[in-house]
C-alpha positions in Angstrom: 0.0 0.0 0.0 1.3 3.4 -0.9 1.9 5.7 2.0 0.0 9.0 2.6 1.8 12.3 2.4 0.3 15.3 4.3 1.4 18.8 3.1 0.4 22.0 4.9 1.5 25.3 3.3 0.2 28.9 3.6 -1.7 29.9 0.5 0.0 33.3 0.7 2.6 34.8 3.1 1.0 36.9 5.8 2.1 40.5 6.2 4.2 41.4 9.2 2.3 41.0 12.5 -0.6 39.2 10.7 -1.5 35.6 11.4 -3.4 33.3 9.0 -6.8 31.7 9.8 -7.1 28.0 9.0 -8.6 28.9 5.6 -5.3 30.6 4.8 -3.6 27.2 4.5 -3.5 24.7 1.6 -3.8 21.1 3.0 -3.1 18.2 0.7 -3.2 14.5 1.1 -1.0 13.1 -1.7 -2.5 15.0 -4.7 -5.9 15.7 -3.2 -6.5 19.2 -1.7 -9.0 19.5 1.1 -11.6 22.1 0.2 -15.3 22.5 0.0 -17.3 20.6 2.6 -14.4 20.2 5.1 -15.6 21.5 8.5 -12.7 20.4 10.7 -9.2 19.2 10.4 -7.1 18.1 13.4 -3.5 17.1 13.5 -2.1 15.3 16.6 1.6 15.0 16.9 2.2 13.4 20.3 5.8 12.6 21.3 6.8 9.0 20.5 3.8 8.3 18.4 3.0 8.6 14.6 1.2 11.7 13.6 -2.6 11.3 13.3 -4.9 13.5 11.1 -8.7 13.6 11.5 -10.8 15.2 8.8 -14.5 16.0 9.3 -16.5 16.9 6.2 -20.1 17.2 5.0 -20.6 15.5 1.7 -22.9 17.0 -0.9 -24.0 13.6 -2.1 -23.9 10.2 -0.3 -24.0 7.1 -2.5 -23.9 3.9 -0.5 -25.1 0.5 -1.7 -27.8 -1.1 0.5 -28.3 2.1 2.4 -32.1 1.9 2.2 -32.1 -1.4 4.2 -30.1 0.1 7.0 -32.2 3.3 7.2 -35.3 1.2 7.2 -34.0 -0.9 10.1 -33.0 2.2 12.1 -36.5 3.7 11.5 -38.2 0.5 12.6 -36.1 0.2 15.8 -36.8 3.8 16.7 -40.5 3.3 16.2 -40.4 0.3 18.7 -38.9 2.6 21.4 -41.7 5.1 21.1 
């Protein structure tokens, strides 16, 4: 399996005394740049451990095979608890 490369770079250099918000950085995983739909990005770099990145996003479209059966089951179970 090919390893993942995480790149974090400023989109532009801040002027003196200015800091960048999180949106001022370009974040790439291999050749894929995080963008629209990403609501949170966390990078943990604890001493003695491998770095861990967590990405939270809101997809515009969700396409999962057999999703209707799972949704139906969840609905049925919630109706039983009422």
